[in-house]
N, CA and C of each residue as an Amber inpcrd file, in Angstrom:
protein
   582
  20.2590000 -10.2750000  -3.3340000  18.6310000 -10.3570000  -3.3620000
  18.0770000 -10.3730000  -1.7850000  17.0030000  -9.6060000  -1.4540000
  16.6810000  -9.6060000  -0.2660000  15.7230000 -10.6250000   0.0990000
  16.4140000 -11.4970000   1.0000000  15.8410000 -12.9010000   1.4500000
  14.3730000 -12.9460000   1.7910000  13.9550000 -11.6540000   2.1890000
  12.3720000 -11.6760000   2.7270000  11.8020000 -11.4620000   1.5710000
  12.1700000 -10.9200000   0.0900000  11.5570000 -11.0840000  -0.8010000
  11.4090000 -12.4350000  -1.5520000  12.7000000 -12.9230000  -1.6020000
  12.6950000 -14.4610000  -2.1510000  11.4270000 -15.5650000  -1.1340000
  11.7830000 -15.2390000   0.1440000  10.8130000 -16.1870000   1.0480000
   9.4120000 -15.8170000   0.4420000   8.8680000 -14.5770000   0.2660000
   7.5260000 -14.2290000  -0.3450000   7.3810000 -14.8850000  -1.4490000
   8.1460000 -14.6600000  -2.3360000   8.0380000 -15.1100000  -3.6120000
   7.9400000 -16.7890000  -3.5360000   8.5440000 -17.6980000  -2.8910000
   8.5270000 -18.7570000  -2.6410000   6.9730000 -19.2950000  -2.0920000
   6.6190000 -18.5650000  -1.3750000   5.4350000 -18.6310000  -0.7890000
   4.2940000 -18.5720000  -1.6840000   4.3170000 -17.5720000  -2.7290000
   3.4500000 -17.2010000  -3.8390000   3.1900000 -18.5750000  -4.6700000
   4.6210000 -18.9810000  -4.9670000   4.8020000 -20.2460000  -6.0540000
   4.0570000 -21.3200000  -5.3040000   3.9140000 -21.4550000  -3.9580000
   3.3810000 -22.7040000  -3.3660000   1.8870000 -22.6960000  -3.6040000
   1.1690000 -21.6050000  -3.8360000  -0.2780000 -21.3080000  -4.0720000
  -0.7710000 -21.6650000  -5.5060000   0.3610000 -21.8950000  -6.3830000
  -0.3410000 -22.6010000  -7.8530000  -0.4630000 -24.1880000  -7.8300000
  -1.5240000 -24.6610000  -7.9950000  -1.7110000 -26.1490000  -7.6310000
  -1.9410000 -26.8950000  -9.2180000  -3.1900000 -26.2610000  -9.7870000
  -3.7530000 -26.9970000 -11.0970000  -2.8030000 -26.9890000 -12.0180000
  -2.1390000 -25.7260000 -12.3250000  -0.9930000 -25.7290000 -13.4910000
   0.1340000 -25.4900000 -13.0030000   0.6170000 -26.2080000 -11.8870000
   1.8160000 -26.3430000 -11.1400000   2.9830000 -26.7360000 -12.1840000
   2.6630000 -27.6040000 -12.8760000   3.7610000 -28.0610000 -13.9250000
   4.2050000 -26.7140000 -14.7540000   3.2720000 -26.4380000 -15.5560000
   3.4170000 -25.1570000 -16.4650000   4.1510000 -23.9170000 -15.6660000
   3.5630000 -23.6670000 -14.6270000   3.8080000 -22.4950000 -13.7340000
   5.3720000 -22.9580000 -13.2320000   5.8310000 -24.0060000 -12.9030000
   7.3030000 -24.0810000 -12.4710000   7.9200000 -24.2930000 -13.5720000
   7.4780000 -24.5930000 -14.7980000   8.4630000 -24.3970000 -16.0900000
   8.8950000 -23.1350000 -16.4270000   7.7380000 -22.2910000 -16.2090000
   7.9410000 -20.7870000 -16.5190000   8.7440000 -20.2360000 -15.4340000
   8.6370000 -20.3870000 -14.2150000   9.5380000 -19.7720000 -13.1790000
  10.8760000 -20.0890000 -13.4340000  11.1830000 -21.3550000 -13.8410000
  12.4800000 -21.9860000 -14.1030000  13.2120000 -21.1030000 -15.1040000
  12.3970000 -21.1630000 -16.2810000  12.9410000 -20.3900000 -17.4830000
  13.1440000 -18.8700000 -17.0750000  12.1890000 -17.9730000 -16.2180000
  12.6430000 -16.8770000 -15.8760000  13.8330000 -16.7240000 -14.9950000
  13.9590000 -17.7600000 -13.9050000  15.0520000 -17.6840000 -13.0810000
  16.2150000 -17.9080000 -13.6730000  16.5420000 -18.9100000 -14.6620000
  17.6210000 -19.3080000 -15.3270000  17.9590000 -18.8180000 -16.4210000
  17.0890000 -18.1670000 -17.2580000  17.3150000 -17.9220000 -18.7710000
  17.2800000 -16.3400000 -18.8940000  16.6520000 -15.5190000 -17.8190000
  16.2450000 -14.0550000 -18.0050000  16.5580000 -13.2160000 -16.9930000
  16.5230000 -11.8580000 -16.8900000  16.9000000 -11.0590000 -15.6900000
  15.7100000 -11.1410000 -14.6350000  14.9120000 -12.0310000 -14.5200000
  13.8380000 -11.9100000 -13.6470000  14.1760000 -11.6240000 -12.2640000
  15.2890000 -12.0750000 -11.9550000  15.7890000 -12.2140000 -10.3320000
  16.4800000 -10.7150000 -10.0980000  16.9720000 -10.0730000 -11.2200000
  17.6330000  -8.8070000 -10.9750000  17.2100000  -7.6440000 -11.9420000
  16.2450000  -7.8860000 -12.5960000  15.5250000  -6.8000000 -13.3370000
  14.9000000  -5.5380000 -12.5420000  15.3360000  -4.2340000 -12.7720000
  14.5130000  -3.2990000 -12.1330000  12.9930000  -3.3710000 -12.5800000
  12.1400000  -2.5580000 -11.9410000  10.8000000  -2.5840000 -12.2420000
  10.4810000  -1.3720000 -13.0420000  11.3940000  -0.4480000 -13.1620000
  11.3280000   0.5320000 -13.8660000  12.7230000   1.2150000 -14.1770000
  12.8650000   2.1740000 -15.1100000  13.9810000   2.8760000 -15.5400000
  14.2610000   3.9340000 -14.6880000  13.0410000   4.5080000 -14.0950000
  13.1180000   5.6700000 -13.4420000  12.4020000   5.9760000 -11.8500000
  11.2810000   5.2210000 -11.9650000  10.4170000   5.6250000 -10.9990000
  10.2500000   4.3590000  -9.9550000   9.3730000   3.6510000  -9.8510000
   9.2470000   2.6650000  -8.7310000  10.1880000   1.5580000  -8.9110000
  10.7380000   1.3520000  -7.6410000  11.9280000   0.2770000  -7.9290000
  12.5500000   0.1030000  -8.8590000  13.3600000   1.3240000  -9.3220000
  14.3870000   1.2690000 -10.1040000  15.7560000   0.8840000  -9.4580000
  15.7940000  -0.2930000  -9.0040000  16.9770000  -0.9180000  -8.4120000
  17.0440000  -2.2880000  -8.7790000  18.2330000  -2.8040000  -8.5740000
  18.5090000  -4.3390000  -9.0150000  17.4190000  -5.2320000  -8.1430000
  16.6920000  -6.2580000  -8.8020000  15.5610000  -7.1480000  -8.0780000
  14.5170000  -6.1210000  -7.7940000  14.1660000  -4.9790000  -8.3710000
  13.0960000  -4.3530000  -8.0370000  11.9720000  -4.9640000  -8.7800000
  12.0130000  -5.6150000  -9.8950000  10.9110000  -5.9980000 -10.5750000
  10.2210000  -7.4120000  -9.7290000  11.3170000  -8.0810000  -9.2070000
  10.6460000  -9.3070000  -8.4660000   9.9440000  -8.7030000  -6.9910000
  10.5850000  -7.7700000  -6.4360000  10.0370000  -7.1160000  -5.3350000
   8.6340000  -6.7120000  -5.5760000   8.3970000  -5.9440000  -6.6350000
   7.3590000  -5.2820000  -6.9580000   6.2780000  -6.4700000  -7.3320000
   6.6590000  -7.2560000  -8.0850000   5.5620000  -8.4760000  -8.5960000
   5.1540000  -9.1820000  -7.7160000   5.9480000  -9.3640000  -6.3060000
   5.5660000 -10.2010000  -5.2490000   4.6410000  -9.2620000  -4.5480000
   4.8910000  -7.8830000  -4.3690000   4.0730000  -7.2330000  -3.4210000
   2.6520000  -6.9860000  -4.4120000   2.6570000  -6.9350000  -5.6940000
   1.4710000  -6.7780000  -6.3250000   0.6430000  -8.4300000  -6.2090000
   1.2480000  -9.2260000  -6.1940000   0.5440000 -10.5280000  -5.8440000
   0.0060000 -10.5420000  -4.5570000   0.4880000 -10.1780000  -3.5740000
  -0.0100000 -10.1490000  -2.1160000  -1.2930000  -9.3620000  -1.9500000
  -0.9830000  -8.0000000  -2.8130000  -2.3500000  -6.9890000  -2.5910000
  -3.2570000  -7.4750000  -3.2090000  -3.1630000  -8.2950000  -4.5460000
  -4.5370000  -8.7640000  -5.2300000  -4.9170000  -9.7660000  -4.2940000
  -4.0820000 -10.6840000  -3.8970000  -4.7750000 -11.8320000  -2.9550000
  -5.7680000 -11.3340000  -1.7050000  -5.1820000 -10.0540000  -1.2530000
  -5.9290000  -9.3740000  -0.2140000  -7.2790000  -8.7920000  -0.7730000
  -7.2270000  -8.0090000  -1.8460000  -8.2280000  -7.3840000  -2.3010000
  -9.3280000  -8.7690000  -2.8280000  -8.6810000  -9.9530000  -3.3580000
  -9.7300000 -10.8020000  -3.9590000 -10.1730000 -11.3060000  -2.6880000
  -9.6560000 -11.4820000  -1.5020000 -10.1970000 -12.0940000  -0.0770000
 -11.5020000 -11.2590000   0.3450000 -11.2490000  -9.8150000  -0.1310000
 -12.1970000  -9.1740000   0.7040000 -13.5870000  -8.9180000  -0.6320000
 -13.1380000  -8.9090000  -1.7800000 -14.0810000  -8.2170000  -2.7550000
 -14.4560000  -9.6040000  -3.7190000 -13.9360000 -10.4010000  -3.9380000
 -14.2480000 -11.6320000  -4.8770000 -13.4990000 -13.0060000  -4.5190000
 -13.9190000 -13.5450000  -3.2360000 -13.4670000 -14.6660000  -2.9020000
 -13.5690000 -15.9210000  -3.9410000 -14.4770000 -16.0170000  -4.6420000
 -14.6500000 -17.0160000  -5.5810000 -13.4450000 -17.1160000  -6.6190000
 -12.8330000 -16.0410000  -7.0640000 -11.8370000 -16.1840000  -7.7710000
 -10.6310000 -16.8030000  -7.1650000  -9.8330000 -17.7090000  -7.8250000
  -8.8330000 -18.5850000  -7.4750000  -7.7630000 -18.1110000  -6.8840000
  -6.9610000 -18.5010000  -5.8880000  -5.5250000 -17.7760000  -5.5090000
  -4.7870000 -17.9880000  -6.6220000  -4.8480000 -19.3140000  -7.3660000
  -3.8290000 -19.4620000  -8.2930000  -3.9630000 -18.4140000  -9.4830000
  -5.0070000 -18.0330000  -9.7160000  -5.3460000 -17.2000000 -10.8690000
  -4.7100000 -15.8680000 -10.5260000  -5.0190000 -15.3740000  -9.2310000
  -4.5710000 -14.1110000  -8.8600000  -3.0590000 -14.1300000  -8.8010000
  -2.5620000 -15.1800000  -8.1260000  -0.9960000 -15.3570000  -8.0790000
  -0.1270000 -15.3120000  -9.5860000  -0.9040000 -16.0540000 -10.3050000
  -0.0720000 -15.9250000 -11.7130000  -0.4340000 -14.4070000 -12.3080000
  -1.5200000 -13.7040000 -12.1400000  -1.4020000 -12.3810000 -13.0240000
  -0.6160000 -11.4310000 -12.0960000  -0.7020000 -11.5850000 -10.8340000
   0.0670000 -10.6850000  -9.9720000   1.5510000 -10.6560000 -10.0050000
   2.0530000 -12.1270000 -10.1200000   3.6360000 -12.0520000 -10.2070000
   3.9360000 -11.7710000 -11.7920000   3.3350000 -12.3080000 -12.6510000
   3.5930000 -11.9170000 -14.2220000   3.1120000 -10.9040000 -14.9330000
   2.3520000  -9.9280000 -14.1750000   1.9050000  -8.9400000 -15.0690000
   2.9590000  -8.0680000 -15.6760000   3.8900000  -8.0850000 -15.1910000
   5.0900000  -7.1000000 -15.7820000   6.2630000  -7.9860000 -16.3220000
   6.0260000  -9.1520000 -16.4280000   7.3670000 -10.1270000 -16.9330000
   7.9030000  -9.5910000 -18.2180000   7.1640000  -8.8240000 -19.0190000
   7.7300000  -8.1080000 -20.1620000   9.1610000  -7.3830000 -20.2100000
   9.2300000  -7.0190000 -18.6920000  10.2550000  -6.3840000 -18.2620000
  11.5920000  -6.9830000 -18.1230000  11.5120000  -8.3340000 -18.4190000
  12.6450000  -9.0830000 -18.2920000  13.2070000  -8.8710000 -19.6290000
  12.4300000  -8.9980000 -20.4770000  13.1660000  -8.9700000 -21.8620000
  13.0770000 -10.6120000 -22.5120000  14.0690000 -10.9020000 -23.2720000
  13.8400000 -12.2490000 -23.3520000  15.5890000 -12.7900000 -23.1840000
  15.8190000 -13.9770000 -23.1530000  17.0150000 -14.6900000 -22.9400000
  18.2110000 -13.9770000 -23.6660000  19.1760000 -13.6090000 -22.8840000
  20.2940000 -12.9740000 -23.4580000  20.0410000 -11.4520000 -23.7850000
  18.8550000 -10.7990000 -23.8640000  18.3810000  -9.5150000 -24.0400000
  17.6760000  -8.9980000 -23.0870000  18.0530000  -8.4850000 -21.9550000
  17.4600000  -7.8540000 -20.8640000  16.8560000  -6.7680000 -21.4970000
  15.6540000  -6.2740000 -20.8390000  14.8620000  -5.1090000 -21.4170000
  15.5970000  -3.8320000 -21.0820000  15.9050000  -3.7280000 -19.7150000
  16.5490000  -2.8340000 -19.0430000  18.0000000  -2.9660000 -18.7920000
  18.8420000  -1.8200000 -19.1790000  20.5930000  -2.0950000 -19.1320000
  20.6890000  -0.8740000 -18.1490000  21.7730000  -0.9360000 -17.5510000
  22.4200000   0.1880000 -16.7140000  22.5090000   1.4580000 -17.5770000
  22.0160000   2.5960000 -16.7780000  22.4230000   3.6840000 -17.5500000
  23.6680000   4.1580000 -17.4420000  24.6500000   4.5420000 -18.6200000
  25.8740000   4.9160000 -18.6780000  25.9310000   6.5080000 -18.5090000
  24.9160000   7.0560000 -18.7540000  24.7990000   8.6180000 -18.7560000
  24.8650000   9.1210000 -17.1750000  25.9530000   9.4460000 -16.7470000
  25.8190000   9.7640000 -15.1330000  25.3400000  11.0320000 -14.8050000
  25.0250000  11.8260000 -15.7650000  24.2100000  13.1970000 -15.5580000
  22.7510000  12.7370000 -15.2430000  22.1270000  11.8520000 -16.0090000
  20.8960000  11.1220000 -15.8620000  20.5800000  10.5020000 -14.8200000
  21.4730000   9.8620000 -14.2330000  21.5780000   9.0190000 -13.4500000
  21.5950000  10.1650000 -11.7660000  22.5500000  10.7640000 -11.9190000
  22.7560000  11.5410000 -10.7650000  21.7270000  12.8960000 -10.8640000
  21.2460000  13.3540000 -11.6500000  20.3020000  14.4980000 -11.7650000
  18.9320000  14.2300000 -11.7330000  18.6600000  13.2340000 -12.5030000
  16.9380000  12.8090000 -13.0310000  16.9930000  11.4870000 -12.4410000
  17.7280000  10.6740000 -11.7490000  17.5560000   9.4890000 -10.8030000
  17.0430000   8.4250000 -12.0700000  17.4870000   8.2910000 -13.3860000
  17.0210000   7.6580000 -14.5840000  18.3690000   6.3710000 -14.5190000
  18.3390000   5.4660000 -13.7710000  19.3720000   4.4050000 -13.3090000
  19.3660000   3.5070000 -14.5230000  18.1860000   3.0950000 -15.4000000
  18.1940000   2.1660000 -16.2470000  17.7960000   2.9480000 -17.6370000
  18.3230000   2.3090000 -19.0690000  17.5430000   2.5800000 -20.0040000
  17.1390000   1.3570000 -20.9250000  16.2390000   1.4900000 -21.6860000
  15.6110000   0.5680000 -22.5200000  16.6770000  -0.0400000 -23.6770000
  16.8800000  -1.3690000 -23.4830000  17.8910000  -1.9700000 -24.4900000
  17.4110000  -1.7810000 -25.8860000  18.3190000  -1.1070000 -26.7950000
  17.9850000  -0.6880000 -28.1430000  18.0560000  -2.0380000 -28.8050000
  18.4230000  -3.2150000 -28.3110000  18.4990000  -4.3710000 -28.9060000
  17.2490000  -5.2170000 -29.1570000  16.5040000  -4.8610000 -28.0510000
  15.3180000  -5.6220000 -28.0610000  14.1210000  -5.1070000 -28.9230000
  13.3360000  -6.1190000 -29.5440000  12.2120000  -5.4600000 -30.5750000
  11.2340000  -4.8140000 -29.6190000  10.6480000  -3.6080000 -30.1880000
   9.8720000  -2.6150000 -29.5740000   8.3980000  -3.4340000 -29.5020000
   8.0270000  -3.4180000 -28.2910000   6.6150000  -4.0010000 -27.9750000
   6.1820000  -3.3980000 -26.6150000   4.7770000  -3.2800000 -26.4090000
   4.1150000  -2.6600000 -25.3030000   4.5880000  -3.8460000 -24.1720000
   4.9700000  -3.1430000 -23.2420000   5.2320000  -4.2360000 -22.0650000
   4.4060000  -5.0930000 -21.4110000   2.9810000  -4.9730000 -21.4650000
   1.8690000  -5.7810000 -21.0490000   1.8310000  -6.7620000 -22.3080000
   2.0960000  -6.3790000 -23.5470000   1.8620000  -7.3630000 -24.5940000
   2.9450000  -8.4380000 -24.4180000   4.1700000  -7.7850000 -24.1940000
   5.2280000  -8.7540000 -24.0280000   5.2180000  -9.8710000 -22.8190000
   4.7310000  -9.3840000 -21.6020000   4.2620000  -9.9840000 -20.6540000
   3.3650000 -11.1480000 -20.8710000   2.1560000 -10.8710000 -21.9000000
   1.3120000 -11.7600000 -22.0180000   1.9910000 -12.8450000 -22.9020000
   3.0230000 -12.4210000 -24.0560000   3.5150000 -12.9960000 -24.9210000
   4.5210000 -14.2730000 -24.0660000   5.1830000 -13.8680000 -23.0930000
   5.9480000 -14.7210000 -22.2470000   5.1130000 -15.6510000 -21.4180000
   4.2000000 -15.2200000 -20.9120000   3.4860000 -15.9870000 -19.9760000
   2.8020000 -17.1550000 -20.7940000   2.0220000 -16.8090000 -21.8040000
   1.3360000 -17.7540000 -22.6660000   2.1310000 -18.7500000 -23.4070000
   3.6720000 -18.6990000 -23.5580000   4.5510000 -19.6570000 -23.9790000
   4.4820000 -20.7780000 -22.8920000   4.2530000 -20.4620000 -21.6830000
   4.2380000 -21.6410000 -20.8940000   2.9740000 -22.0820000 -20.1270000
   2.2580000 -21.1670000 -19.7730000   1.0430000 -21.2700000 -18.9960000
  -0.2850000 -21.0500000 -20.0160000  -1.0740000 -22.0470000 -19.9350000
  -2.4150000 -21.8500000 -20.5910000  -3.1800000 -20.8290000 -19.3860000
  -3.9180000 -19.6720000 -20.0950000  -4.5470000 -18.6300000 -19.3540000
  -6.1500000 -18.7520000 -19.5470000  -6.8200000 -18.2200000 -18.6490000
  -8.3080000 -18.0460000 -19.1110000  -8.3810000 -16.4950000 -19.9390000
  -9.5520000 -16.3130000 -20.1600000  -9.7000000 -14.8850000 -20.9220000
  -9.5170000 -13.9090000 -20.0130000  -9.9390000 -14.2130000 -18.8660000
 -10.0060000 -13.1710000 -17.7140000  -8.4130000 -12.8590000 -17.5010000
  -7.5750000 -14.0490000 -17.1570000  -6.1790000 -13.5170000 -16.7570000
  -5.3770000 -12.9360000 -17.9530000  -5.9570000 -13.5150000 -19.1970000
  -5.1560000 -12.6510000 -20.3040000  -5.3470000 -11.1450000 -20.3470000
  -6.9480000 -11.0090000 -20.1120000  -7.2400000  -9.4910000 -20.1830000
  -6.6640000  -8.8360000 -19.1290000  -6.3440000  -9.5250000 -18.0340000
  -5.8840000  -8.6990000 -16.7050000  -4.3410000  -8.1520000 -16.7710000
  -3.6150000  -9.2700000 -17.6290000  -2.2220000  -9.1500000 -17.8100000
  -2.1270000  -7.9490000 -18.9140000  -2.9020000  -8.0770000 -19.9850000
  -2.7370000  -7.0760000 -20.9930000  -3.1780000  -5.8660000 -20.9080000
  -4.1390000  -5.5190000 -19.8860000  -4.6420000  -4.2200000 -19.5800000
  -4.4580000  -3.8930000 -18.1770000  -3.5230000  -4.3020000 -17.5090000
  -3.2490000  -3.7350000 -16.0870000  -2.8630000  -2.5480000 -15.9400000
  -2.2990000  -1.9160000 -16.8440000  -2.0500000  -0.4140000 -16.5180000
  -3.1170000   0.5020000 -16.6430000  -4.0760000   0.0670000 -16.7090000
  -5.3540000   0.9330000 -16.7260000  -5.3930000   1.9710000 -17.9050000
  -6.3180000   2.7230000 -17.6700000  -6.5780000   3.8260000 -18.9820000
  -5.6940000   4.9840000 -18.3570000  -4.9270000   5.4120000 -19.5220000
  -4.2120000   6.6250000 -19.2680000  -3.8030000   7.4400000 -20.5030000
  -3.3860000   8.5680000 -20.6480000  -3.3810000   9.0970000 -22.0010000
  -1.7440000   8.7790000 -22.3610000  -1.7040000   8.3890000 -23.6640000
  -0.2900000   8.0360000 -24.1240000  -0.1590000   8.6110000 -25.5990000
   1.0440000   9.2950000 -26.0090000   1.2020000   9.6170000 -27.3140000
   0.0400000  10.2580000 -28.2900000  -0.8550000  11.0210000 -27.5530000
  -1.9870000  11.6450000 -28.4600000  -2.9670000  10.9870000 -28.2750000
  -2.7970000   9.6340000 -27.5850000  -4.4660000   8.7930000 -27.6430000
  -4.6030000   8.3670000 -26.2740000  -5.1150000   7.2580000 -26.1700000
  -5.7030000   6.7100000 -24.6830000  -5.1730000   5.2520000 -24.5790000
  -4.3550000   4.6950000 -23.6830000  -3.9300000   3.5260000 -23.5330000
  -5.3580000   2.6700000 -22.8840000  -5.2730000   1.4920000 -23.3940000
  -6.3970000   0.3810000 -23.1030000  -7.9280000   0.9810000 -23.1720000
  -8.0440000   1.9400000 -23.9820000  -9.7230000   2.3510000 -23.8970000
 -10.5560000   1.2500000 -24.2870000 -10.2680000   0.5070000 -24.8830000
 -11.2140000  -0.7630000 -25.5440000 -11.5110000  -1.4990000 -24.2330000
 -10.9250000  -1.7000000 -23.2370000 -11.3250000  -2.2660000 -21.8280000
 -12.4810000  -1.2390000 -20.9840000 -12.3830000  -0.1000000 -21.3540000
 -13.0310000   0.8140000 -20.4150000 -14.5900000   0.4080000 -20.1360000
 -15.0420000   0.1790000 -18.9690000 -16.4010000  -0.3900000 -18.5690000
 -16.5490000  -1.8370000 -19.1810000 -15.5470000  -2.5600000 -19.4540000
 -15.3650000  -3.9100000 -19.8630000 -14.4500000  -4.7290000 -19.1220000
 -14.1070000  -4.1410000 -18.0000000 -13.1060000  -4.9970000 -17.0770000
 -13.6680000  -6.1630000 -16.4650000 -12.8920000  -7.2320000 -16.5710000
 -13.4920000  -8.3710000 -15.6550000 -12.6240000  -7.9200000 -14.3450000
 -13.4230000  -8.6670000 -13.2420000 -13.2500000  -8.5450000 -11.7960000
 -11.5660000  -8.8820000 -11.7650000 -10.8940000  -9.6180000 -12.3040000
  -9.4040000  -9.9930000 -12.0100000  -8.7780000  -8.7900000 -12.6680000
  -9.0480000  -8.1850000 -13.5220000  -8.2040000  -7.1310000 -13.8610000
  -8.3660000  -5.7920000 -13.1330000  -9.6960000  -5.5210000 -12.5860000
  -9.8720000  -4.4590000 -11.7020000  -9.1470000  -4.5440000 -10.2410000
  -8.9420000  -5.8990000  -9.9030000  -8.4540000  -6.5480000  -8.7230000
  -6.5460000  -5.9330000  -9.0950000  -6.3110000  -6.4410000 -10.0650000
  -4.8240000  -6.5470000 -10.6360000  -4.7080000  -5.1730000 -10.7900000
  -5.2300000  -4.2660000 -11.3620000  -5.0960000  -2.8980000 -11.6070000
  -4.9460000  -2.0770000 -10.2020000  -5.7010000  -2.1810000  -9.4350000
  -5.4990000  -1.5080000  -8.2500000  -4.4820000  -2.0780000  -7.3280000
  -4.3040000  -3.1800000  -7.1070000  -2.9760000  -3.8740000  -6.4620000
  -1.8030000  -3.4330000  -7.2420000  -1.4880000  -3.2590000  -8.4280000
  -0.4960000  -2.7200000  -9.0140000  -0.0810000  -1.3410000  -8.7630000
  -1.3150000  -0.2500000  -8.7740000  -1.1110000   0.9650000  -8.5200000
  -0.9710000   1.2300000  -7.0800000  -1.4800000   0.2930000  -6.2950000
  -1.2740000   0.5340000  -4.8640000   0.0090000   0.1860000  -4.4330000
   0.6480000  -0.6900000  -5.1700000   2.3210000  -1.2070000  -4.8540000
   3.2610000  -0.0820000  -5.4560000   2.6600000   0.2330000  -6.3320000
   3.7060000   1.4460000  -7.0820000   3.8870000   2.8070000  -6.5460000
   2.2910000   3.1440000  -6.2260000   2.3190000   4.5420000  -5.8530000
   2.2040000   4.8950000  -4.4540000   2.1290000   3.7810000  -3.4510000
   1.8280000   3.7500000  -2.0250000   3.0820000   3.2080000  -1.3420000
   2.9780000   1.9070000  -1.5640000   3.9940000   1.1240000  -0.8940000
   5.4170000   1.3630000  -1.4870000   5.6020000   1.6430000  -2.7340000
   7.1050000   1.8140000  -3.1640000   7.4070000   3.3670000  -3.3050000
   6.4620000   4.1870000  -2.9930000   6.7200000   5.7820000  -3.0010000
   7.3490000   6.2560000  -4.2000000   6.5770000   6.2660000  -5.3010000
   7.0720000   6.8530000  -6.3430000   7.6680000   8.4380000  -6.2280000
   8.7230000   8.6700000  -6.5360000   9.1570000   9.9580000  -6.4690000
   8.7950000  10.8600000  -7.5930000   8.7610000  12.1750000  -7.3530000
   8.2670000  13.1600000  -8.2700000   7.3250000  13.5210000  -8.8830000
């Protein structure tokens, strides 16, 4: 694991004060019982490497703090760090059941850069919903924080419908900050291929 990412992660952890005990219980759970420190951020696109999820999450939290400072300084750093770090925790899966497994199809790896596959043993669930499920087991969230985590992917077509359409024009400020911070990290800083 890149020490720079670990140092930046530890810096983010120090910003959580009011819910520190719950936050530290959650990070301990993630670090010791799940694939949090080793999971990729995706199977094929941004940060599809070991440790990619943590690097992505730290980058999103950093971007979100910068945006908050410019656009909504009244939102707490703690709130921004929690949603920024944990918006994609659903990608860790559950203890003993990682969400992503190394892809054993060498053709897909070599020709299509699909380095990971979804674990067939894990119960199917929207990743943002799984993220909210995991976080809420440990950390009490505000309504805005819950909305930010569950709808952070924004609005886009999916399987003949539209994802997160319920939130269109009803996004809280924290959600808008998280959406842009996430998109900027994945599409610009991490340079999506293809």
